[in-house]
PAFISE-631710 format. One record per residue (C-alpha): residue number from 1; chain; x negated, y negated, z. Coordinates in Angstrom, 3 decimals, padded with zeros to 6 digits, always signed. Layout:
<sites>
[NUM, 'A', [X, Y, Z]] ...
</sites>
This chain:
<sites>
[1, 'A', [-023.737, -174.627, +218.956]] [2, 'A', [-020.685, -172.809, +220.323]] [3, 'A', [-021.035, -169.002, +220.103]] [4, 'A', [-017.587, -168.683, +218.530]] [5, 'A', [-018.506, -171.140, +215.766]] [6, 'A', [-021.722, -169.213, +215.063]] [7, 'A', [-019.743, -165.982, +214.746]] [8, 'A', [-017.275, -167.588, +212.330]] [9, 'A', [-020.128, -169.090, +210.281]] [10, 'A', [-021.863, -165.715, +209.924]] [11, 'A', [-018.593, -164.028, +208.927]] [12, 'A', [-018.007, -166.629, +206.219]] [13, 'A', [-021.523, -166.079, +204.856]] [14, 'A', [-020.874, -162.356, +204.588]] [15, 'A', [-017.597, -162.937, +202.772]] [16, 'A', [-019.010, -165.350, +200.200]] [17, 'A', [-022.331, -163.593, +199.561]] [18, 'A', [-021.467, -159.911, +199.901]] [19, 'A', [-021.280, -157.800, +196.706]] [20, 'A', [-018.636, -155.143, +197.231]] [21, 'A', [-019.273, -151.509, +196.343]] [22, 'A', [-017.197, -149.265, +194.105]] [23, 'A', [-013.586, -148.879, +195.314]] [24, 'A', [-013.937, -151.697, +197.859]] [25, 'A', [-011.390, -154.493, +197.886]] [26, 'A', [-012.155, -157.682, +195.969]] [27, 'A', [-010.567, -160.884, +194.736]] [28, 'A', [-012.594, -161.515, +191.552]] [29, 'A', [-015.205, -159.852, +189.307]] [30, 'A', [-018.084, -161.742, +190.929]] [31, 'A', [-017.360, -159.887, +194.180]] [32, 'A', [-018.338, -156.617, +192.468]] [33, 'A', [-021.650, -155.392, +191.066]] [34, 'A', [-022.734, -156.192, +187.501]] [35, 'A', [-021.343, -152.878, +186.161]] [36, 'A', [-017.954, -153.332, +187.831]] [37, 'A', [-014.812, -155.421, +187.488]] [38, 'A', [-012.189, -156.387, +190.029]] [39, 'A', [-008.981, -154.638, +188.999]] [40, 'A', [-005.882, -154.559, +191.205]] [41, 'A', [-008.064, -156.085, +193.949]] [42, 'A', [-010.404, -153.076, +193.859]] [43, 'A', [-013.943, -152.880, +192.393]] [44, 'A', [-013.887, -150.412, +189.495]] [45, 'A', [-016.343, -149.479, +186.756]] [46, 'A', [-016.209, -151.666, +183.650]] [47, 'A', [-014.982, -149.983, +180.443]] [48, 'A', [-018.526, -149.260, +179.262]] [49, 'A', [-019.350, -147.461, +182.537]] [50, 'A', [-018.232, -144.422, +184.512]] [51, 'A', [-018.723, -143.624, +188.184]] [52, 'A', [-021.433, -141.185, +189.286]] [53, 'A', [-020.977, -139.726, +192.757]] [54, 'A', [-024.562, -138.458, +192.748]] [55, 'A', [-025.957, -141.907, +191.968]] [56, 'A', [-023.206, -143.657, +193.945]] [57, 'A', [-022.878, -146.300, +191.251]] [58, 'A', [-021.355, -147.010, +187.851]] [59, 'A', [-023.505, -145.638, +185.032]] [60, 'A', [-023.355, -146.562, +181.358]] [61, 'A', [-021.836, -144.364, +178.662]] [62, 'A', [-024.239, -143.185, +175.953]] [63, 'A', [-024.134, -145.317, +172.815]] [64, 'A', [-026.436, -143.146, +170.694]] [65, 'A', [-027.962, -139.675, +170.563]] [66, 'A', [-030.823, -139.476, +173.067]] [67, 'A', [-029.442, -142.043, +175.541]] [68, 'A', [-030.452, -141.736, +179.196]] [69, 'A', [-027.808, -140.087, +181.390]] [70, 'A', [-027.058, -138.526, +184.776]] [71, 'A', [-024.031, -136.399, +183.919]] [72, 'A', [-022.287, -134.837, +180.919]] [73, 'A', [-019.326, -137.229, +181.047]] [74, 'A', [-021.616, -140.086, +179.996]] [75, 'A', [-022.359, -138.309, +176.717]] [76, 'A', [-019.023, -136.991, +175.459]] [77, 'A', [-017.272, -140.288, +174.548]] [78, 'A', [-019.898, -140.999, +171.860]] [79, 'A', [-021.504, -137.627, +171.066]] [80, 'A', [-018.216, -135.766, +171.339]] [81, 'A', [-017.574, -132.155, +172.274]] [82, 'A', [-020.525, -129.763, +172.592]] [83, 'A', [-022.766, -132.491, +174.035]] [84, 'A', [-024.456, -132.439, +177.432]] [85, 'A', [-026.807, -134.353, +179.704]] [86, 'A', [-029.982, -132.249, +179.719]] [87, 'A', [-033.135, -133.509, +181.429]] [88, 'A', [-031.394, -136.898, +181.795]] [89, 'A', [-030.971, -137.216, +178.014]] [90, 'A', [-027.710, -136.996, +176.052]] [91, 'A', [-028.179, -134.175, +173.531]] [92, 'A', [-026.207, -131.306, +172.051]] [93, 'A', [-025.441, -128.223, +174.131]] [94, 'A', [-028.180, -125.640, +174.455]] [95, 'A', [-027.864, -122.779, +172.008]] [96, 'A', [-026.943, -123.125, +168.357]] [97, 'A', [-025.857, -126.761, +168.409]] [98, 'A', [-027.589, -129.602, +166.628]] [99, 'A', [-026.892, -133.337, +166.165]] [100, 'A', [-026.113, -133.681, +162.470]] [101, 'A', [-023.842, -135.906, +160.403]] [102, 'A', [-022.702, -137.788, +163.485]] [103, 'A', [-021.701, -134.920, +165.772]] [104, 'A', [-022.979, -131.888, +167.650]] [105, 'A', [-022.457, -129.110, +165.123]] [106, 'A', [-022.748, -125.399, +165.694]] [107, 'A', [-025.128, -123.833, +163.209]] [108, 'A', [-026.287, -120.406, +162.069]] [109, 'A', [-029.948, -119.571, +161.496]] [110, 'A', [-031.507, -117.437, +158.770]] [111, 'A', [-029.987, -113.921, +158.661]] [112, 'A', [-027.070, -114.950, +160.937]] [113, 'A', [-023.500, -114.371, +159.769]] [114, 'A', [-021.733, -117.336, +158.181]] [115, 'A', [-018.522, -118.425, +156.496]] [116, 'A', [-019.763, -121.497, +154.587]] [117, 'A', [-022.960, -123.204, +153.435]] [118, 'A', [-022.449, -126.032, +155.942]] [119, 'A', [-022.788, -123.571, +158.825]] [120, 'A', [-026.294, -122.450, +157.773]] [121, 'A', [-028.984, -124.769, +159.089]] [122, 'A', [-032.773, -124.798, +159.120]] [123, 'A', [-033.582, -127.398, +161.780]] [124, 'A', [-036.635, -128.624, +159.857]] [125, 'A', [-034.947, -128.767, +156.441]] [126, 'A', [-031.125, -128.790, +156.228]] [127, 'A', [-031.302, -127.935, +152.509]] [128, 'A', [-033.244, -124.684, +152.937]] [129, 'A', [-030.347, -122.301, +153.697]] [130, 'A', [-027.032, -121.299, +152.166]] [131, 'A', [-024.322, -118.790, +153.021]] [132, 'A', [-024.997, -115.805, +150.751]] [133, 'A', [-022.618, -113.371, +149.133]] [134, 'A', [-022.874, -111.045, +152.117]] [135, 'A', [-021.733, -113.812, +154.471]] [136, 'A', [-025.281, -114.105, +155.791]] [137, 'A', [-027.479, -117.200, +155.866]] [138, 'A', [-030.212, -116.829, +153.256]] [139, 'A', [-032.651, -118.985, +151.306]] [140, 'A', [-031.108, -121.615, +149.046]] [141, 'A', [-031.754, -121.564, +145.317]] [142, 'A', [-035.267, -122.793, +144.623]] [143, 'A', [-036.541, -121.633, +148.024]] [144, 'A', [-038.545, -118.505, +148.858]] [145, 'A', [-038.328, -116.247, +151.898]] [146, 'A', [-041.453, -116.467, +154.076]] [147, 'A', [-040.004, -114.049, +156.609]] [148, 'A', [-039.018, -116.283, +159.493]] [149, 'A', [-038.043, -119.276, +157.354]] [150, 'A', [-037.397, -120.471, +153.808]] [151, 'A', [-039.724, -122.823, +151.956]] [152, 'A', [-039.365, -124.752, +148.733]] [153, 'A', [-040.961, -123.174, +145.669]] [154, 'A', [-043.452, -125.352, +143.844]] [155, 'A', [-045.164, -125.227, +140.467]] [156, 'A', [-048.344, -126.457, +138.821]] [157, 'A', [-049.168, -130.111, +139.595]] [158, 'A', [-046.202, -130.391, +141.989]] [159, 'A', [-046.431, -131.055, +145.739]] [160, 'A', [-047.136, -128.282, +148.252]] [161, 'A', [-048.423, -127.709, +151.777]] [162, 'A', [-049.560, -124.072, +151.749]] [163, 'A', [-050.707, -121.762, +148.959]] [164, 'A', [-047.583, -119.594, +149.240]] [165, 'A', [-045.560, -122.635, +148.100]] [166, 'A', [-047.244, -122.441, +144.677]] [167, 'A', [-045.482, -119.801, +142.594]] [168, 'A', [-047.676, -118.254, +139.878]] [169, 'A', [-046.538, -117.543, +136.337]] [170, 'A', [-047.595, -114.703, +134.069]] [171, 'A', [-050.521, -116.789, +132.794]] [172, 'A', [-051.422, -118.837, +135.864]] [173, 'A', [-052.642, -118.270, +139.389]] [174, 'A', [-052.024, -121.326, +141.549]] [175, 'A', [-053.110, -122.425, +144.979]] [176, 'A', [-052.411, -125.515, +147.111]] [177, 'A', [-055.227, -128.048, +147.183]] [178, 'A', [-054.942, -131.617, +148.458]] [179, 'A', [-051.166, -131.266, +148.677]] [180, 'A', [-050.800, -130.222, +145.025]] [181, 'A', [-050.486, -126.871, +143.252]] [182, 'A', [-053.557, -126.441, +141.038]] [183, 'A', [-054.878, -123.684, +138.826]] [184, 'A', [-058.617, -124.302, +139.119]] [185, 'A', [-060.749, -123.327, +142.120]] [186, 'A', [-061.204, -125.665, +145.064]] [187, 'A', [-063.424, -128.658, +144.321]] [188, 'A', [-066.805, -128.800, +146.046]] [189, 'A', [-066.280, -132.505, +146.723]] [190, 'A', [-063.130, -131.903, +148.764]] [191, 'A', [-063.003, -133.594, +152.184]] [192, 'A', [-060.325, -134.334, +154.729]] [193, 'A', [-060.451, -137.950, +153.542]] [194, 'A', [-058.794, -136.868, +150.292]] [195, 'A', [-055.859, -135.583, +152.309]] [196, 'A', [-055.445, -138.926, +154.054]] [197, 'A', [-055.707, -141.019, +150.904]] [198, 'A', [-053.457, -138.882, +148.725]] [199, 'A', [-050.841, -138.066, +151.354]] [200, 'A', [-050.675, -141.079, +153.625]] [201, 'A', [-047.824, -141.917, +155.954]] [202, 'A', [-045.585, -144.628, +154.568]] [203, 'A', [-043.610, -147.127, +156.567]] [204, 'A', [-040.326, -145.807, +157.922]] [205, 'A', [-038.401, -148.397, +155.946]] [206, 'A', [-039.059, -150.546, +152.913]] [207, 'A', [-038.371, -154.267, +152.795]] [208, 'A', [-035.191, -153.902, +150.736]] [209, 'A', [-033.744, -151.656, +153.456]] [210, 'A', [-034.039, -154.523, +155.910]] [211, 'A', [-031.823, -156.836, +153.850]] [212, 'A', [-028.237, -157.072, +155.039]] [213, 'A', [-026.061, -156.872, +151.919]] [214, 'A', [-022.765, -156.722, +153.836]] [215, 'A', [-021.024, -159.937, +152.722]] [216, 'A', [-018.323, -159.619, +155.379]] [217, 'A', [-020.968, -159.251, +158.097]] [218, 'A', [-023.631, -161.812, +157.042]] [219, 'A', [-025.420, -162.026, +160.394]] [220, 'A', [-025.639, -158.277, +160.955]] [221, 'A', [-024.290, -156.089, +163.747]] [222, 'A', [-024.687, -157.464, +167.279]] [223, 'A', [-023.489, -156.005, +170.579]] [224, 'A', [-022.022, -159.384, +171.572]] [225, 'A', [-019.524, -159.414, +168.681]] [226, 'A', [-015.795, -159.557, +169.264]] [227, 'A', [-013.613, -156.663, +168.162]] [228, 'A', [-012.470, -158.560, +165.050]] [229, 'A', [-016.031, -159.526, +164.101]] [230, 'A', [-017.211, -155.947, +164.582]] [231, 'A', [-014.475, -154.593, +162.310]] [232, 'A', [-015.932, -156.617, +159.426]] [233, 'A', [-019.306, -154.813, +159.600]] [234, 'A', [-019.871, -151.613, +157.640]] [235, 'A', [-020.397, -148.418, +159.660]] [236, 'A', [-019.836, -150.189, +163.013]] [237, 'A', [-017.031, -149.890, +165.580]] [238, 'A', [-015.948, -151.402, +168.895]] [239, 'A', [-016.908, -148.723, +171.429]] [240, 'A', [-014.871, -148.361, +174.648]] [241, 'A', [-013.183, -151.636, +173.709]] [242, 'A', [-016.347, -153.315, +175.032]] [243, 'A', [-019.276, -153.422, +172.619]] [244, 'A', [-020.010, -153.397, +168.878]] [245, 'A', [-022.305, -150.500, +167.938]] [246, 'A', [-023.046, -148.303, +164.926]] [247, 'A', [-020.743, -145.380, +164.231]] [248, 'A', [-021.858, -141.820, +164.923]] [249, 'A', [-024.320, -140.754, +162.225]] [250, 'A', [-025.702, -144.284, +161.826]] [251, 'A', [-028.280, -146.306, +163.744]] [252, 'A', [-029.056, -149.994, +164.085]] [253, 'A', [-032.092, -151.405, +162.321]] [254, 'A', [-032.553, -155.140, +161.855]] [255, 'A', [-028.838, -155.826, +162.225]] [256, 'A', [-027.758, -153.142, +159.777]] [257, 'A', [-026.261, -149.707, +160.484]] [258, 'A', [-028.490, -147.259, +158.579]] [259, 'A', [-027.194, -143.779, +157.693]] [260, 'A', [-029.053, -140.951, +159.416]] [261, 'A', [-030.620, -138.258, +157.246]] [262, 'A', [-027.951, -135.958, +155.797]] [263, 'A', [-025.171, -138.488, +156.450]] [264, 'A', [-023.039, -139.599, +153.522]] [265, 'A', [-021.703, -143.152, +153.315]] [266, 'A', [-020.097, -145.523, +150.833]] [267, 'A', [-023.406, -147.333, +150.491]] [268, 'A', [-025.383, -144.200, +149.599]] [269, 'A', [-022.889, -143.346, +146.853]] [270, 'A', [-024.371, -146.246, +144.906]] [271, 'A', [-027.968, -145.013, +145.278]] [272, 'A', [-029.516, -143.715, +142.045]] [273, 'A', [-033.116, -142.858, +142.976]] [274, 'A', [-035.039, -141.298, +145.859]] [275, 'A', [-036.647, -144.696, +146.444]] [276, 'A', [-033.227, -146.127, +147.361]] [277, 'A', [-033.191, -144.061, +150.566]] [278, 'A', [-034.070, -146.408, +153.468]] [279, 'A', [-035.831, -143.727, +155.552]] [280, 'A', [-039.157, -142.984, +153.890]] [281, 'A', [-040.241, -140.807, +152.224]] [282, 'A', [-036.692, -139.973, +151.163]] [283, 'A', [-034.964, -137.633, +148.754]] [284, 'A', [-031.459, -138.252, +147.354]] [285, 'A', [-029.295, -135.109, +147.123]] [286, 'A', [-025.521, -135.065, +146.526]] [287, 'A', [-024.873, -138.518, +147.957]] [288, 'A', [-027.023, -138.166, +151.082]] [289, 'A', [-030.655, -138.905, +151.895]] [290, 'A', [-033.019, -136.219, +153.154]] [291, 'A', [-036.780, -136.026, +153.651]] [292, 'A', [-039.059, -135.653, +150.661]] [293, 'A', [-040.229, -132.155, +149.789]] [294, 'A', [-042.593, -130.680, +152.413]] [295, 'A', [-041.745, -133.330, +155.008]] [296, 'A', [-039.744, -132.251, +158.070]] [297, 'A', [-036.556, -133.830, +159.382]] [298, 'A', [-036.879, -134.995, +162.995]] [299, 'A', [-034.230, -133.838, +165.486]] [300, 'A', [-032.867, -137.406, +165.700]] [301, 'A', [-032.281, -137.423, +161.903]] [302, 'A', [-033.945, -140.843, +161.840]] [303, 'A', [-037.477, -139.947, +160.820]] [304, 'A', [-039.339, -137.799, +158.313]] [305, 'A', [-042.343, -136.045, +159.840]] [306, 'A', [-045.449, -135.276, +157.851]] [307, 'A', [-046.632, -131.688, +157.411]] [308, 'A', [-050.120, -130.343, +157.882]] [309, 'A', [-051.890, -128.769, +154.907]] [310, 'A', [-053.247, -125.243, +154.929]] [311, 'A', [-056.727, -126.471, +153.978]] [312, 'A', [-056.983, -129.125, +156.672]] [313, 'A', [-054.751, -128.154, +159.619]] [314, 'A', [-054.805, -131.922, +160.340]] [315, 'A', [-052.115, -133.288, +162.658]] [316, 'A', [-051.140, -136.223, +164.845]] [317, 'A', [-048.363, -134.535, +166.827]] [318, 'A', [-046.686, -131.142, +167.208]] [319, 'A', [-044.107, -131.851, +164.502]] [320, 'A', [-046.836, -131.845, +161.844]] [321, 'A', [-047.496, -128.192, +162.617]] [322, 'A', [-044.012, -126.897, +161.741]] [323, 'A', [-045.482, -125.601, +158.467]] [324, 'A', [-047.013, -122.880, +160.654]] [325, 'A', [-043.647, -122.043, +162.248]] [326, 'A', [-042.145, -122.658, +165.663]] [327, 'A', [-045.098, -121.248, +167.600]] [328, 'A', [-047.732, -123.777, +166.528]] [329, 'A', [-048.872, -127.027, +168.127]] [330, 'A', [-051.287, -129.896, +167.540]] [331, 'A', [-054.480, -129.620, +169.581]] [332, 'A', [-054.849, -133.090, +171.120]] [333, 'A', [-058.657, -132.913, +171.244]] [334, 'A', [-059.381, -131.602, +167.738]] [335, 'A', [-056.379, -133.067, +165.900]] [336, 'A', [-055.845, -129.659, +164.268]] [337, 'A', [-052.792, -127.399, +164.166]] [338, 'A', [-053.228, -124.028, +165.831]] [339, 'A', [-051.082, -121.145, +167.016]] [340, 'A', [-049.762, -121.026, +170.544]] [341, 'A', [-051.659, -118.917, +173.065]] [342, 'A', [-048.684, -116.543, +172.761]] [343, 'A', [-048.862, -116.210, +168.953]] [344, 'A', [-051.255, -115.094, +166.234]] [345, 'A', [-051.826, -116.579, +162.789]] [346, 'A', [-050.828, -114.548, +159.750]] [347, 'A', [-053.502, -115.680, +157.285]] [348, 'A', [-051.424, -114.706, +154.257]] [349, 'A', [-048.217, -116.529, +155.150]] [350, 'A', [-049.894, -119.285, +157.218]] [351, 'A', [-047.340, -118.515, +159.920]] [352, 'A', [-047.817, -118.087, +163.670]] [353, 'A', [-046.190, -114.784, +164.626]] [354, 'A', [-045.139, -114.396, +168.244]] [355, 'A', [-047.050, -111.702, +170.125]] [356, 'A', [-045.089, -108.661, +171.258]] [357, 'A', [-045.910, -109.368, +174.905]] [358, 'A', [-045.502, -113.150, +174.583]] [359, 'A', [-044.702, -115.014, +177.794]] [360, 'A', [-043.908, -118.722, +177.421]] [361, 'A', [-043.328, -119.312, +181.133]] [362, 'A', [-044.696, -122.758, +181.992]] [363, 'A', [-045.489, -123.491, +178.343]] [364, 'A', [-043.867, -125.801, +175.801]] [365, 'A', [-044.108, -126.394, +172.067]] [366, 'A', [-041.946, -129.494, +171.600]] [367, 'A', [-041.112, -132.652, +173.547]] [368, 'A', [-037.459, -131.590, +173.827]] [369, 'A', [-038.525, -128.781, +176.187]] [370, 'A', [-039.947, -131.281, +178.694]] [371, 'A', [-038.166, -133.328, +181.380]] [372, 'A', [-037.573, -137.052, +181.033]] [373, 'A', [-040.732, -139.198, +180.746]] [374, 'A', [-042.833, -136.212, +179.665]] [375, 'A', [-044.241, -135.013, +176.332]] [376, 'A', [-045.507, -131.611, +175.243]] [377, 'A', [-049.287, -131.843, +174.805]] [378, 'A', [-051.415, -128.731, +174.351]] [379, 'A', [-048.523, -126.473, +175.418]] [380, 'A', [-048.012, -128.325, +178.703]] [381, 'A', [-045.464, -130.958, +179.662]] [382, 'A', [-047.509, -134.024, +180.581]] [383, 'A', [-046.440, -137.430, +181.884]] [384, 'A', [-045.914, -140.186, +179.337]] [385, 'A', [-047.934, -143.396, +179.565]] [386, 'A', [-046.729, -145.437, +182.521]] [387, 'A', [-045.771, -142.380, +184.592]] [388, 'A', [-047.671, -139.991, +186.860]] [389, 'A', [-047.246, -137.080, +189.259]] [390, 'A', [-047.963, -137.354, +192.955]] [391, 'A', [-048.169, -133.568, +192.975]] [392, 'A', [-048.254, -131.058, +190.119]] [393, 'A', [-044.845, -129.734, +191.134]] [394, 'A', [-043.233, -133.185, +191.105]] [395, 'A', [-041.386, -135.085, +188.406]] [396, 'A', [-043.227, -137.856, +186.598]] [397, 'A', [-042.700, -141.054, +188.574]] [398, 'A', [-042.948, -144.624, +187.280]] [399, 'A', [-046.017, -146.769, +187.733]] [400, 'A', [-045.656, -150.494, +188.288]] [401, 'A', [-044.334, -151.980, +185.052]] [402, 'A', [-042.487, -148.818, +183.989]] [403, 'A', [-038.789, -147.938, +183.966]] [404, 'A', [-037.027, -147.157, +187.240]] [405, 'A', [-033.645, -146.669, +185.576]] [406, 'A', [-033.579, -142.995, +186.566]] [407, 'A', [-036.334, -142.614, +189.169]] [408, 'A', [-036.887, -145.193, +191.884]] [409, 'A', [-040.086, -146.975, +192.944]] [410, 'A', [-039.823, -145.724, +196.537]] [411, 'A', [-043.044, -143.722, +196.178]] [412, 'A', [-045.018, -147.007, +196.002]] [413, 'A', [-045.176, -149.047, +199.210]] [414, 'A', [-044.220, -152.726, +198.852]] [415, 'A', [-042.628, -152.132, +195.421]] [416, 'A', [-039.073, -152.700, +194.215]] [417, 'A', [-036.893, -151.875, +191.211]] [418, 'A', [-035.949, -155.098, +189.438]] [419, 'A', [-034.110, -155.146, +186.091]] [420, 'A', [-034.827, -151.400, +185.747]] [421, 'A', [-038.579, -152.021, +186.029]] [422, 'A', [-040.885, -151.255, +188.970]] [423, 'A', [-042.459, -154.429, +190.351]] [424, 'A', [-044.585, -155.285, +193.370]] [425, 'A', [-043.041, -157.481, +196.015]] [426, 'A', [-043.938, -161.157, +195.803]] [427, 'A', [-047.495, -161.898, +196.885]] [428, 'A', [-048.863, -158.461, +196.002]] [429, 'A', [-051.209, -157.279, +193.240]] [430, 'A', [-051.342, -153.898, +191.526]] [431, 'A', [-053.395, -151.437, +189.518]] [432, 'A', [-050.200, -149.695, +188.450]] [433, 'A', [-050.279, -147.195, +191.310]] [434, 'A', [-050.528, -149.389, +194.421]] [435, 'A', [-049.132, -152.725, +195.592]] [436, 'A', [-051.588, -154.480, +197.915]] [437, 'A', [-052.219, -157.945, +199.303]] [438, 'A', [-054.972, -159.841, +197.457]] [439, 'A', [-058.177, -160.614, +199.325]] [440, 'A', [-058.407, -164.180, +200.615]] [441, 'A', [-062.204, -164.362, +200.790]] [442, 'A', [-065.425, -162.571, +199.948]] [443, 'A', [-066.382, -159.544, +202.051]] [444, 'A', [-062.772, -158.598, +202.796]] [445, 'A', [-061.998, -154.903, +202.382]] [446, 'A', [-060.302, -153.788, +199.153]] [447, 'A', [-058.968, -150.651, +197.484]] [448, 'A', [-058.366, -151.826, +193.933]] [449, 'A', [-060.089, -154.263, +191.601]] [450, 'A', [-057.045, -156.523, +191.362]] [451, 'A', [-057.349, -157.507, +195.042]] [452, 'A', [-060.480, -159.478, +194.179]] [453, 'A', [-059.157, -161.128, +191.024]] [454, 'A', [-058.624, -164.521, +192.704]] [455, 'A', [-062.237, -164.660, +193.866]] [456, 'A', [-064.289, -165.770, +190.886]] [457, 'A', [-067.213, -163.555, +189.847]] [458, 'A', [-066.386, -160.863, +192.403]] [459, 'A', [-065.347, -157.214, +192.222]] [460, 'A', [-064.206, -154.443, +194.550]] [461, 'A', [-067.551, -152.743, +195.222]] [462, 'A', [-068.971, -150.192, +197.624]] [463, 'A', [-070.569, -151.962, +200.593]] [464, 'A', [-074.140, -150.619, +200.580]] [465, 'A', [-074.960, -152.274, +203.922]] [466, 'A', [-072.792, -149.773, +205.790]] [467, 'A', [-074.716, -146.513, +206.004]] [468, 'A', [-072.609, -143.401, +206.356]] [469, 'A', [-069.353, -145.247, +205.680]] [470, 'A', [-067.324, -145.454, +202.492]] [471, 'A', [-065.940, -148.977, +202.522]] [472, 'A', [-065.276, -151.195, +199.538]] [473, 'A', [-065.222, -154.968, +199.758]] [474, 'A', [-064.832, -157.952, +197.473]] [475, 'A', [-068.483, -158.656, +196.687]] [476, 'A', [-070.304, -160.741, +194.111]] [477, 'A', [-070.909, -158.949, +190.842]] [478, 'A', [-074.372, -158.338, +189.414]] [479, 'A', [-076.338, -161.507, +188.557]] [480, 'A', [-074.348, -163.502, +191.153]] [481, 'A', [-075.067, -164.274, +194.818]] [482, 'A', [-072.851, -165.071, +197.785]] [483, 'A', [-073.550, -168.592, +199.046]] [484, 'A', [-071.202, -169.662, +201.831]] [485, 'A', [-068.375, -167.455, +200.561]] [486, 'A', [-068.663, -168.329, +196.872]] [487, 'A', [-070.343, -166.315, +194.105]] [488, 'A', [-072.870, -168.386, +192.167]] [489, 'A', [-074.896, -167.294, +189.151]] [490, 'A', [-078.447, -166.299, +190.034]] [491, 'A', [-081.049, -168.760, +188.737]] [492, 'A', [-084.807, -168.661, +188.337]] [493, 'A', [-087.109, -171.513, +187.316]] [494, 'A', [-086.423, -172.114, +183.632]] [495, 'A', [-082.834, -170.777, +183.684]] [496, 'A', [-080.148, -172.583, +181.693]] [497, 'A', [-077.984, -175.067, +183.612]] [498, 'A', [-075.415, -177.788, +183.097]] [499, 'A', [-075.565, -179.566, +186.470]] [500, 'A', [-078.148, -180.043, +189.209]] [501, 'A', [-075.945, -178.024, +191.556]] [502, 'A', [-076.316, -174.982, +189.287]] [503, 'A', [-079.979, -174.946, +190.246]] [504, 'A', [-080.055, -176.230, +193.833]] [505, 'A', [-077.384, -173.847, +195.151]] [506, 'A', [-079.719, -170.908, +194.456]] [507, 'A', [-083.242, -172.377, +194.104]] [508, 'A', [-083.046, -175.163, +196.688]] [509, 'A', [-082.908, -178.946, +196.744]] [510, 'A', [-086.317, -179.432, +195.137]] [511, 'A', [-085.014, -178.438, +191.670]] [512, 'A', [-083.332, -180.506, +188.972]] [513, 'A', [-081.332, -179.635, +185.862]] [514, 'A', [-083.633, -181.253, +183.298]] [515, 'A', [-083.230, -180.695, +179.565]] [516, 'A', [-080.562, -178.089, +180.471]] [517, 'A', [-083.151, -176.023, +182.345]] [518, 'A', [-083.716, -175.542, +186.067]] [519, 'A', [-087.140, -177.138, +186.635]] [520, 'A', [-089.104, -179.540, +188.762]] [521, 'A', [-089.121, -183.306, +188.437]] [522, 'A', [-091.773, -184.589, +186.002]] [523, 'A', [-093.819, -185.814, +188.982]] [524, 'A', [-093.775, -182.371, +190.562]] [525, 'A', [-095.040, -178.917, +189.807]] [526, 'A', [-094.060, -175.429, +190.875]] [527, 'A', [-096.173, -173.769, +193.536]] [528, 'A', [-096.635, -170.064, +194.002]] [529, 'A', [-093.655, -169.934, +196.376]] [530, 'A', [-091.342, -171.274, +193.620]] [531, 'A', [-090.994, -174.650, +195.379]] [532, 'A', [-091.308, -177.976, +193.594]] [533, 'A', [-094.031, -180.141, +195.226]] [534, 'A', [-095.667, -183.408, +194.191]] [535, 'A', [-098.970, -183.030, +192.385]] [536, 'A', [-101.023, -184.762, +195.191]] [537, 'A', [-099.390, -182.623, +197.812]] [538, 'A', [-100.207, -179.563, +195.787]] [539, 'A', [-103.897, -180.585, +195.540]] [540, 'A', [-104.112, -181.294, +199.274]] [541, 'A', [-102.483, -178.006, +199.993]] [542, 'A', [-105.018, -176.197, +197.809]] [543, 'A', [-107.987, -178.019, +199.396]] [544, 'A', [-106.897, -177.093, +202.893]] [545, 'A', [-106.453, -173.529, +201.779]] [546, 'A', [-109.966, -173.388, +200.260]] [547, 'A', [-111.567, -174.878, +203.403]] [548, 'A', [-109.737, -172.359, +205.539]] [549, 'A', [-110.993, -169.472, +203.422]] [550, 'A', [-114.612, -170.750, +203.588]] [551, 'A', [-114.499, -171.060, +207.371]] [552, 'A', [-112.966, -167.624, +207.666]] [553, 'A', [-115.711, -166.159, +205.482]] [554, 'A', [-118.467, -167.780, +207.591]] [555, 'A', [-116.881, -166.515, +210.759]] [556, 'A', [-116.858, -162.984, +209.454]] [557, 'A', [-120.545, -163.166, +208.513]] [558, 'A', [-121.652, -164.473, +211.926]] 
</sites>
């Protein structure tokens, strides 16, 4: 073929198959990447995306609190002012800002100055504080001052978590037992099982919360809706003129935009009982739903977290331990709440007081203190499932099968990032940490079990025939033997079988599969060498052997 024609052909291929980068010239949207559109013959970010110089690509705007991000500008269109991208998550600015009622609000803590009740905020219980007469945040009516926080007062036979919650009267002394204020002494039959049975975790939502009662939006909210369709759905809006999502302060569940805790809406106005609140266990107060007494409100405002009890200290995560204050955590091994290594328990108040010389360097007490893909476990930020560290100083990197939306798969040879998930290249197998070629036959070297998965009844095992060397190969597993490169089940005379080959491949051609057992033909018997021989042959063999022994004996006597 003429060299000029080849050059033209290659140029045409590049034109028709090349995907142009941001700000490159284009003729149509298909010339640009999936997150871009061709506008004025230039590839630009689509309306739902913004350009990141650091990532050198168009990145998506946040569409809810806690969305993944690379820069602050991804967060502000939805979260508004006072939001930021911290540890690759869209949250409120550090300091006294908290996501509440659909925006990042500045708040004042206990004993801080204030101008209104709405400014005072206990992060665990938004109802616990009010702005007092001295323009200082103090305990709300019905709450008592524990020192560092305010807790709800309880009475006989009402719910509680710690004994201080139970307020005595002139004629009664109360204490908290099994999550209830009681007058009598603790029962001898009390066990931790009582705590589980009487104070179990309910489902986050009840069935009636899943029903979509919005007549104008019968099929529920969907991101694919048009702007007109979206406008018919309660508590939804058309974000960035691109996608139908729930308004700030609401979140999507089964096609319905559910109000976050503390958020008022037209729907909640019609609620009459605590049980009407969709987030369980709920409490209806002044037209908004909150968590039930002695349950804590999660930072997302979408979940009520259970509290530990003073008698049990039981927990499933750090949030359960908030009854002991901010310096407590859930011991992963014991499943019990305990004070941080930098705090001491006040037995009277059941509160972990920070030590005077406390140093929290390198420690954590909540997941929000950890980088992306990490959780706070036993005061240390540890990688989530599906992620690992190559070195203790490194970020948590994805294993095969985990998200590569933020961190690439480049640390794993022969891996790629496809649809935001780490995958091995075609023709490779994995244990989650490595991508390797599968073994083609027995006795080939291997590093991981998965390399041997195509060789039936084999495993990646240490080769014991190589003294002084540490080499693993695809070898037959226990109770199997390698016969010409295939692993067959070991058989002995009398073993179960289904075909003659089951027996002969291990025991030899003299055996049959008779009555589903490896045995000799009916005209044969088994000799001492485990070989099937005819009966006459066996007798002749024995006679010759006897004669030989007699002659040998005579020779020795002569």
